[in-house]
N, C-alpha and C positions, 0 to 999 in steps of 0.2 A: 657149582662148587659142591663136590660130593666127598669132602674130606671129613673124617671123624675128628673129634677134639684131640685125640692122641696124635693123629697124623699132623694136625695143625701145629701142635707143640713140637713135634719132631722137626718140622720145617723151620720153626722159629729158633730151635736149638742150633741150627746150622750157622746162625748169625749172631745170636745173643746168648751170653753166658749167665747161668743162674736164673733167679727171679721166677721160679716155677709157679708160685701162687698167681702172679700177674699173668703169666702165659696161659695158665689153666683158665683163668677168668675170661680172657679175651677169646680163647678157643671155644669155650661154651657159648659165649655171646654170638660168635660167628656161626656156629653150628645151629643155634636156635633160629637164626635168620633163614637158613636153608630149610629147617623143619617148618617154619611159618609159611614159606613159599609153597610147600606141598599141601597146605590145608585148603579148605573151601573158602571162597571169597568172604562169606559171612564171618567165619571163625578168624580168618586172617586179620580182619579189621579190629578184632578185639584184642589181639596180641601185639604189644609194643615192645621194643628192645629194652633190656635192662641195662641202663647206662652205668658206666664204671668210673670210680674215682680212685686215682693212684696216689699214694703218699710215698715219698722217698727222696733222698738227696739228689743233687744234680749228677748227671753222668752215669746213672746206674741202669739206664735202658728204658725209661718210661716212653719217650718219644719214639725210640727205635722199634719197640714192640708194636706200637700202633701203626707205624709206617710200613714195617715188614708185613704186618697183617693185611693191610690194604693192598700192598703189592702182590701178595700171595693170591688174592681172590680178584685182582683187577678192579677194585672198588674205588670210586671217587674219594679222595682223601685230602684234607687240608689241616694244617696246624696253625692255630691262632694263639695269640697271647692275650689273656684276659685284661692285662693292664693297658692294652692299646685302645680299648673302647671307652667311650664316655657316655654318660647318662643322656637320654633323649632330651634335646633342648640346648645341649652344649655343643660347642665347636669340636669336631673330631669324628672319629669313626663310630657309626652306630652299629649295634650288635647284629642287625639284620644283614650287615655286610658279609658276615661269615657264611651265611647261606648262599648269597650271591657268588662268593668266591668258590664255594663247593660246586655250584652249578657250572661255573666256568671251567673248573677242574674236570668235571664230568664231560663237558663238551670237548675239551682237548683229548680226553681219553678215548671217547667214541670216534672222534675225527681221525685220530691216529690209527685206530683199528680199521676204519673204512678205507683210509689211505693205503694201508697194507694190502687190503683186498684188491684195490685197483692199481697197485704199484706197477704191475707188468705193462698194462695199457698206458698208464701215465708216463712211464719211463720211455716207452717206444715213441710216444707223441713228442715228449720233450727232446729226445735225441734227434728226431726229424727236424725240429725247429732249429736246433743248434747246427745240424749238418747244413741246412739251407744257408745259414749265416756264414759258415766256414767255406761253403762252396762258392759263395759270392766273393768272399775275401781272397780265396786262392784260385780264382778262375784262370789267372795267368799261368798257373802250373798245370792246368788241365790238358792243354794241347789238343791232340786228336782223340783223347780218351772219351768214350761215350759218357754222358752225364750220369747214367745209372751206375756204371762201374766206378766212376770217380767218387760219387757220393757214398757208395758201398765201402770204398777204401777209407774215406774220411770217417765213416761211422766206426769202422774197425779200429782206426787210430784213436778216435774219441774214447772208445771203450777201454783202450789200453792206457789211457791217461796221457797220451802224447801232447794233447792241446790244453792240459789242465791250467798251465800258467800263462797261456796266450790271452792277451787282453783284446777284446772286441767291442764294437758298439752295438747295442741292441735296445729295443723298446721293451721295457719291463713294467710290470704293474707298480703304480705309485701307491705305496701303503699310506693310508691316512694317519695323521698324528693323533695320539691320544691326549685328552685334556683332563686335568684334575679340576672339576667344577667346584668342589668343596675341599678346603684344606684338610688333609688327613683322611679324606674320603676316597671312594673308588674312582679310578681313572675311566673316563668315558671316551669310547672310540666313536667319534661323530660319523666317520666313514661307514662304520657298520650299521649305524642308525639309518642313514640315507642311502646306503649301498644298493638297496633294492630299487630305489627310484631313479638313481643316476647311473649311467654306464661307467665302468671302471676306467680310471685315468691311466694313461701310459706315459712313461718318462724315458727319454733317451739317455742311456748311461754307458760309460766305459767300464767294462767289468771282465774279470778273468772267466774263462770258459767253465772252470770247475764250479764257481759260484753261480754262473748263469744257469747251469744245469739244475742246480738246487731250486732256483727261482722258477724256472720253467716247469720243473717237476711239481712244485707246489701249485702253480697255476693250472696245470693239466689235471692234477688230482681234484682240485676244487670243481672243475668242469664235470668230472665224473661222479662226484659225491652229491647226494641229495641232502642239502643242508637242513631242510625241514625235518626229514627223517632223523638226522643226526641230533637235532635239538630236542625232538620228541623223546628219543631214546635216552639222551643225556638227562633230561628232567626226570624220566622214570627211574633211571639208575641212582640219581642223586637222592630221590625221595625214598627209595627202597634199600639201596646198598651203601649210601653215603656214610662216611665216618668223619666226624669233626672232633679234632683233638684240641681241647682248650687247656693250654699250658698256663702256669703261674696263677692258677685259680686261688691259691692261698693269699696272693697279694691283694685281692679285692675282698678278703674276709675282714670284717670289722673286729677290732680287738677289745670291745667293751667300752670304748670311749664314745663321746658324743660330739667330737669335733667335726669340722666341715669335711675333712678328707674322708672320714668314716661314713658320713652321710652320702658322699659321692660314690664311695665303694658300694654301699648298699643299693644305691640307685642303679649301678651297672648290674648287680646281681638280679635285681627285680626286672631289668630289661632282658637279661639272659633267660630268666625263668620261662616266659611264654614260648621262646624258641625251643627250649628243651622239653617243655610240656607237650608241645605240638601246636603249631599255628601255621598260617599261610603267609608266605613272604612274596611280595611282587618282585620279579626280576625281569630283565629284558627278554627272557624266553617264556614269560608268562608266570602265573601263580605257581609256587612250589610249596608243597606241604612238608613240614618237618616232623610229623608224627612218628615216622618209622626210621628216621635217621638214628645212627648210633653215636652217642656223645661220650667221649672219654675225657675226663678232666684230670689234671695232674698238678701237683705242687710239692714243694719240699716240706711245707708246714713246720718250719723251724720255730717261728714266732706264733703265728696264728694256728688254730686247730681246725679240723673239719667241722667241729661243733660251732665254730664262729661264723660259718656261713649261715644265711637265713634259713630257717627250718624248711621252708617250702622248696628251696633249691637242694638242700641235703636229701630231701625225700625223693628227688628226681634222679639221684645216683645211688640206687639201692645196693650195688655191689662195690664194696670198699676193699682194696688190697694194699698191702704195705710192701714196698721194695726195700731190700736190705743193702747196706753199704757193701762195697766189693772188698773181698779179702785177697790175700796173696795168691791163693789157689785160683781164684777167679781171674786174676791178672795173668797167671800162667796160661790158663785156658784161652783167654782173649788173644794172647800172643801166639798161640800154637794151634788151637783146636777149631776155631771158627772157619767157615768156608773161605773167607777172604781175610785171613788173619793179618795182623799188623806187620809181623815179620815178613810174611809173603809179599805184602804190598811194597815194602821197602826193597826187598830182593828183586822184584819185577822192575821197579823204577830204576835201580842201579844197573840192572842187566842191560838196559838200553846203552849204557856207557861201558859195556864189557866188564862189569864188576860182578863176580859170582859171590854173593853175600851169604854167609852161613852163620848160624848161631848155635853154640853148644848148649846142652841142657842147663849147665850151671850158669851160663850167661842169662838165659831166660829167667832162671830163678832169682838172680841178682837184680835184674830189671824190675821184676815183680815185687821183690822185697823193698827196694828203694821207692817205688811208686806208692806202695802201701804206707810206708813210713812217712813220706811227705804228706800224703792225704791225712794221716792221723795227727801230724804235728802242725800242719797249716790248714788252709782251706781244703775241704774234701770236695774235689771235683770229679770223683769217680773215674771212669775209664778214660776220660779226657786227659788225665794226668799222664797216661802212657804216651800220648802224642808229644807232650812236652819233653818227657824223658828221652824218647826215641830221637827227637830232633836234636837235642843236646848231644846224645851219644854218637849219632852218625854225621854230625855237622862237618867234621874234617874230611871224612870219606866223600861226602856229597860235594864238598867244595873242590876237592882235588880231582874228582872224576870228570871225564869228558874233555872236549876241546881238541881232540885229535883221534887218529885211527890207531888206537892202542890194542895190543893183544889181550886176550881174556886174562883177568887177574882174579885169583880167589882170595877173599878176605874173610877170615874166621874171627868172630867175636866170641871171646870167652869171659869168664868172671873177672879175671885180672884187668882186661881191657875196659869192662864196664865200670869197675870200681875206680880205675885211674881217670877215666873220662867224665865220670859223674861226680868226682870229688868236689868240683866247684859248686855243684847244686847243694850238696850236703853242707859244704862250708858256708854258703850264703844262708842256708836255713839255720845253722848254728848261731850265726851272727844276729839273726832277727830278734832273738830274745833280749838283746841289749839295746834295741831301737825303741824309743818311746813313741 
């Protein structure tokens, strides 16, 4: 990853509007990881990531910044909610589970990369297995045609999708069931534990050829992938590149009371502390160190403050950034400027049913105005408000579209249309003040 902090921010700007301070902080943290990787092993051990705590209302981009950052550098990433964990000794999820989940995420990431590397060989092997089944099924159609020619024709038809919906019988790998050994805890796949000792079980199934190809492709990929190397690489990446996003950290901050709930919250904080400080967690892939993982904590902090967290935990998040509520201008940019803007998403969806959806600039402005106004007068849910408004706005168009082979129809949304169709939202909002 040889991106400068400015380049990282530019990439984030394609998907997230505003919040420059938060983007800058995560970009610097990410670049520092690259800088650390270029140092000598002795110096590398001395430098740990500077964890970040984000403060801001819901829907302003806290999670999205972290998620896009991880995607940008192909880093293992998980989002967890602090409120889902319980103090050690109580029934529920223990905080070490977040590290195990991160390693699982890393294993999937590395496995997908390795599968892409062997996809050509795996696809060829899977196709041959399917062709053998089809050849046996359609041997009556073969006649005098040589087997090689007949199977080559079947392969060509298979690749064109001719047999996609054909149901055949085949022996496929029987995936072991997962079991939740502790309520609220991680699910354990017993098959993966004993898989090395026992041969894989096969099960006779009736299945469509398209689905069968997927199963055979997964089986053939597994044969070509060195799972030990995958696990080793996954642990290395989780330890050095992993990002754990801890949401709702404000909900476990004590508010100065001495009640049982606050004691429990403080217990969870104290359990999280060694994970963030740097410790070793046992996973099914072996011991995993958390010393060099990047932790990003986030919360609205409407009631509690960052200062309400225990001092030791506060000290482990030296970088603090505040995200601001979204304005009308931000909403306009979200609707038009991002790479996969909301208006473009709806236009692409309705294009499937031959609707050419267009928005005039004044319509965009009206949607942004209404979204900002509702956020200010009721619960502020940030950019998520746009989804609610857009669903109401396009409800009739979405309902009436489709269901036949209709010619292309152009629908233009202007300010008048927006105000007429969103009148009921504003009306409902006006009535709320009379409800006790």
